[in-house]
C-alpha positions, 0 to 999 in steps of 0.5 A: 879876341883871344882870352885868358883865364881871368877873362874866362872867369869874368865873362862866365860870371856875367853870363850866369847872372843873365840866366841863359838856357845854355852856355858855349865856351869857344875855346879856340879863343883861349890863350892856353887852348893847346895846353890840355891839362891847364885847359882841363883845370880851367874847365873844372873851375868854369863848370863849378862857376856855372853850376848846372847850366848845360855847356857846349864846348867848341874849338872851331877849326880855323877855316870855318871861323876859328880864332887861331890855327890849331893842328888837327892832332892837337884839336882831336886830343883836346876835344876827346880829353874834354869830352872824357872829363865829363864836364861838358854836355855838348861838343860842336865840331865841323863837318869839314873835318876828316871822316876819321876825326869825326868818327873818333869824336863821335865814339868818344861822345857816345861813350861819355854821354855827350851830345854831338853837334856837327856844323857847317859854316859859310861866311861868304854866302848862302847856298841854295836850299837843296845844298842846305838841306843836304848839309843837314842830312850829311850831319845826321848821316855822320852821327850827329845828335844835332845838325847845325848850319850858319850861313852869310846872307847878302839880302833878305831873300837869302835869309828866306832861303835859310828859313825855308830849308830849315822848315822843309828839313824839319817837316821832312827828311831830317829827324834830329834837332836842328840849329840854323842861323843866317849871320850878319845884320840881315840874318838877325831875324833868323836868330829871333824867329828861327824857332818858328821854322824849326831851329831848336837853338839860337845864340846870343851874347853877353859881351863879345860876339863870336859870329857876325850878327849876334845880338845881346841876350836881353834884346834877343829875348825881347824880340823872341817874346814879341814874336812867339806871343803872336806866332806860337811855336808850331813844333 
């Protein structure tokens, strides 16, 4: 799913037409991701194209779903340069990064008024509720503005575990905004109903998925409208 500048512009144009609340650029899918000055130039064009829609920049590490291997020192230089450009609103990095890596990104984000998402992904299984809540707490303690979890359910009981952990974290120990997702087909209900349990952001697609179980934006909106009409969000 590695894309070039033409793909980026085309996808951005089609997504803007769908009027999303925010957009994410998965730069680990970009063919020139390691050429920082070219990427910054393309980011400038992207920013102009999407206007004031908030933008999340993500260059996912390969061991948590990244689409190509990028050396850590290159990722750090890229991420801090993108933050310093002032052209993004949020940066998403993983909790599995080294402490110094996270600390440097956090410092840069604070300096440039960019919100930090610290995320944890498990593409094999759904850990138990205690583990999930502790991961959200770990993100909070590490300086996240938003804590994010994405896990793979093997059945609907696993989805319930994720939603229960979200609800308990939101009503108890975690004070920052949350994003929690159960991936795959079984987890699609978490993308629609997660807000009822305390998740603040959900992700949809306009054309290509970047994670298992992502739904088309119009389908997601329809499902959420039906749910939230009968079950008003409690937060």
